[in-house]
N, C-alpha and C positions, 0 to 999 in steps of 0.2 A: 540393587539390581545392577549387574557389570554389563556395558556393552563391550563385545571382546573382538579384537581381531578386526575394528574397522578405521577406514581413512579418517584421521581426526583432525579436523581443519576447524581453526581458529585463529581469525583473523586479528582479532584484539591483541592476541599474545603470541602473532607471529607462529603460529602451529601451523603445522601441515606434515604430518605423521601417522604411520600405522600402529595401532596400539590398542589399550584397555581404560577403559573409562567407568568409576565408579559411582555410584548413586547411593545416596543415603540420607536418611532424614528428610528428603525434599532439597538437599545442596547436592552440587558437584563434589565428591569428597577427595577422590584422587584421579588424576589423571597420568598414565603409565606410558610413557613414549618408547618411541625407537624399537616397537616390536616386544616391549615388555608385557607379560603376562602377568595380570591378578590372578592370585588362588581365591575362588570361590567359597566362601563359608558356606554351612547347612542352611542359613535362612536367606541365603542370597539367590536371586534367578540370575541365571546367565545367559544372555541372549547373544547368539553370535551374528556379528555386523559383518563379517568379510566379504570385502567385494563391493561394500558399501562406505557411504561417507556418512560419518558423526560428526554433526556443525552445532553452534548455540541455534536454538530455535529460531525460525523463520518469523519478523515481525512485518507486518503490514500496517504503517500508519495513514490508511485512506481506504476505509470503506463506508458502504451505506448498509446498514443491517436493521432500518426500515421499522424498528419498534422506538418509539411508539406510534401508533395510527393505522400501519399499512402493514400490520403483521400477516396478510395474505401472501406479500412479498417475502419476507424474511422474517425471524425473528432473533432477538437475541441468541438464543440455544439453536435454533437453525444454521446461524451463520458462523458461532464458533465452532459447531460442529464440523461446517463445510471448512474452516480454516486450519483444522484439525486434521483433515483429511488431504489438504493440502499442503501440510507440513509447517504450517503457522503455529505458532506456540501462542501468540498475540497479536492482536488487531486493536485499531483505533478507529470508534464509530464517528460519523458524522453527523452535525445535529439537525440538518433539514428534515426531522420528522413532523408530526401532526399527534398533539404540539411541538412545540421546536423545543431541543433540549438549552432551553435558557434561564432554568432555574434549579436549584441544588435539588429541590424532591426528587426530580427525573433524574439527576446524575445519581443519586443514591439508590434510586428504584433499580437501573440499569446494571449498576454496580453489584448488588444483592442476585439479581437475575443472571449475571456472568458466573458469581460464585457458585449458583446453583446447577448451573449447567456441565461444570467440572467437563469441560473441553478447553479450546485456545482462552485465556484471559482476552476480557477485552476492557479496553480502555476507552474512558469518553471524553472527545472534544466537543466543547460547549459552544454555542453562538456567542458572537461579537455582539449582535445586538438584540434587543427583546422582539420578540416575535420575528428576527431576521428580517424586520423593514428598515432599519439601517436610519432610524429615527433616535433612538435611546439607547445608550450604553447598556449593557445585561450587567449584571451585578457579579463583574468577574470575580472577585474575592471570595465570595461565597461559594460560586461556583468551583473554586480552587480550592477550598476548605473542603467542599464535599467530594474530591476526588477527580474532577477535571484535569487533563493534563496539558490543553491547549485551547484556544478559541479559534472561532474560524467562520467566515463569511459563505461558505461552499454555497455556491446555487443560487444564492443571494448576494450578489458582488456589491461592493460598496462603490456608488459613484461619485459620493461627495468627498475631495482629496481632505478636507478639513474634520470632516467625522472619523475618518480614518487614522487621520494624524493622533487626533483624541483617544481613540482607541487602541494604539499602540502603545502612546506613552501610559496609559493605565495599565495594559497589559506587560510593557517593560518593568514598570514598577512591583509587579507582579510576578516577574520573572516567568511568564507564561507565554509560548511560541505563539504568532499570529499566522495563522493558516490561510492564504487567498488564493481564491479562484479569480484569476486574471482577465477580466472581459469589458472592452466599454461598450455596454447594451446597445449604444446610439447606432452603434456600426454594425449591429447583429441581430433586429429585429427582424424575426420571421425567419431569419436562416437557417440550413437544416445539415449543410454540411460544409467541406470544404470549397471556399470559392477558387474557383479555376475551370480548367478544361472538362473535367468530368462532372462538375456542378453543370456548365453548361450544355455539355451533350444531353444529360438526363431532364435539363428543365427545371434545375432545382436552384431558389436562392442560397447564394453561399455566404458563408462565414469567414471575413476578410482575415489573414494572419495579423495585421496590423493591430485589428482589435483588441488583440491579447499583449501584442507585444509593448503599445502604449502603455497598457496598464501594470505588465512586468515594469518597465522602466519608472514608473511614479512611484509603485511601492516599493521598487530598491532606493529611491531618493526618500522616501518616508525612513525608512529604514536609517540612512545613513543621518536623517534629522533628528530621530528618535530614540536610534541605539537600540530599538525594538528588534526582535527575532523573527524577521519574516523569512517563513518557508511558503516556495512560491509550489503551489499545486500543479499537477498532470501539465508537464511541459511539453509543447507539440510542436513548434517551431523550430528552424535551427537559428532566427535571429533570439528567440527568446533563450537560447544557450548560448548566445554571446553578451546579450546583455547580463546574466548572472554571473558569468566568467568575469568582466568585467567591473558588476558591483563586487564581486568578492575581491578582486584584485585594488578596489578604490576603500576596501576596509568594512565592508557593511557586512553587517551579522545578518547574512543571507543564508539560506540552504533550498535546496530544489530537489523534488523528484518528476520522474516519469512513469510512466505505464508500460506493460509488455506490447499493448496495442499499438504504440506509437514507435516501436522499434519493429515490428514484426508485418504491419499492414500498412498500406496506402489508401489515398482516396478510391482506388479502383476496387475495392472489396466493395462498396457501395451499389457498383453496377448491378443492374437486377432489382435496384431499389429495395436492396438486402436492409431491413430497417435494425437485423441484429449488428449491424456495422455503423449504426449512427450513435454519437457521444458527443461531448462539449466540453472540452475541446475537441473539434472533430479530428479524423482521419486526416494526416497531411500527405507530402509528395516522397519521393527517392530521397532527393535532396535534405528534407527532413529527418526522415528516418536514419539516415547517416549520420547527421545532428545528433541525435539522441545517443547513438552508439560511442560515436565519439565523446560526448559528454558522460558517459557513464565511464569510459576509459580512463579521462584524464579527470575524474573527481567533479568537475563542474557539477554535475548531476549527482547530487550525494546518494540518493538511494532511489529504489523501486517500489512502487506502490501499485496497486490493481485498480483503484477507484470502483469495487465492488460494487454495482449498483444494480442489483434484479428487480426485474420487472415478471409480472404475471405475462403468460402468453399471450392472451387477446388482445393486451397492451401492445405489444409489438406487432400484432397482425393486422393492420391496418396502414391505410397510404404512408408513404415513407415520410412526409411532413408532417404527418400527424401523430407519428410514433412517438415515445418518449425517448430521450436521450439515455444512452449506459448499456455497459454491458457486465456478465459478472465474470470474474477471475480470478476467487480464492483457489479454485482445484486446478487451474492450468498454468498458473503463474512461475511456478518452479521450472515445471516442462519445458515452458516457451523461453525462459531463460537459458536451459543447458543447448535445448536445439537452434536457437537463434542465437546466441551470443557466445557459447561456449565452445559449440562445435566447431562453427565455421573460425574461431581463433581470435574473436574478438576481446573475450574476457577468459582469464582461469576461473577454474571452478573456485577456488578463494576468493579470486575477486567479487564472484558470483554472490559469494555467502556474503561478503562484506557489505554488498549492495543491500543484500534483502534479510540483512540482521543486525550487524554491528553499526550500521550507520542507522538504520531506522531508530535502535535504539538511542543512540547519542541525539540523533535530532528531537527527538520528545523526553529525553533523560529518563527513559524506560528501564525498569531492571531487565537485564538480560542483553544477548549480544556478544556473550562470552562463556568459555567455559574453564574458567578461572576457578580454583578451586576455593569453593566456600560461595559461589555464585549460586542462583537459584538454579534448580535443575530442569531447567526447560532446552530442550534438545531435539534437534530433527536429524532421522536416520534418512537416508534416501538412496537409492539405485540410479546412480549416473546413467547406466547403459539400458535399463528398462523401457522398450517399447510399448506404447500404449495410442490406442485409439480414441479421442474425444466424443463421447457419447453422452449429450447432455443430459440424454433421461436416468443416465446412474449418476450424476450430480448427488453429492447429499444437500446442496444448497437449495431453497425453492426455486432460486433460478434457473432458467435454460438458455438465456438469451446472451449466447457466445457468437461471437463470428468464427470460431474455430472449430466447430462441428467437423467431422469425420476427417479431421487432420491426424495423421500420425505423426507425435511426439515423442522424444525420448527424456527420460528422467519420471522419477515417480518417488514419492514419499513411501516409505513404507512402514515407518515407527514415529510418533508424537509424543512426546513425554513432556506434562508439565508440573511442576514442584515435584517431579520425584513419581509422577502416576500417569502410566500409560493412557493415553486419551483418544490412541488411533493407532490401527496397527496390530499386530501379535503382541 
């Protein structure tokens, strides 16, 4: 096919120009920049992309697809299709499933289901420890051989520094990134939202920021100690950004992400006991929100990830403190980036694409994130001017738990191509 007349943005190659792009045999064959037109052959489909952005496929390295064990919330197939609808050509799923993704057979099974879905690619992040109980290291070498791209303690954060040190040493030997949810649970037991004024008004026990910040500091020091690649999941506070900035300056092999909700919303969204605004780490304050934006601007925060966490409606329709943490994000992330980062002038479109495609690919060393000739034809086409209203009942995902319902956003994926095959759009 030929994607014709679009604005081609490829941060990996410093390219931002109007032109044509030819896809052939599953790879990017030709990029004709500067308004150059490619002449279509009889066997080629020409798709008009005028007024739209053509960029490397978006990649989300932090999603929960709930399979195996909680398929009523999401599956590999439904999550991969939701990702494609949001413009994502690849996602990486977290291991806190039932059973936990801690053995090679589960990794291979999930990869096979991803191939069968023929939607966004699904990469597998395996558990750091067996059963995610942080007592015995998982067989990371076997997991990597089966196709795991990283290991993580997500949702079952490691409290024992010695255990995490050994895990980092093992992962470093295998060149596997270690993705950590940073939280000292001795300070957060029974907490449900950001500790502060709003929590006091609502009468809800808070989650103090210091509980997360001290673990970020500890894990950065362990990264310096072991040489392991540490990736800090879902950064939410201003001091966490400062700590990560310090760690990078010290030479630590540390990368970090934040999610759209942390630069779009504050803990005020929890007023009215809205459980769809309940997540962990929790929504913070205006100061923290501004720090997320600044961290993305200066590169301290390497990439954007949704932490897509679908739940059944009845699970969220309970008292706030009893509701599970998490929101869905695959189908709103791009639009939230354009609406809250690009339109106010915080980031350029190219910088947003970099944070949602090029950098996630670099962090987990995944194929994609570029439109270089010969690279996989994983391509996102989006309309940066399209306005639409968030209607959760229209989501492709099984999850409807979003705090953005009813909001009017700008920017929407119109075509998602994976390996040269259209998986979403016309």
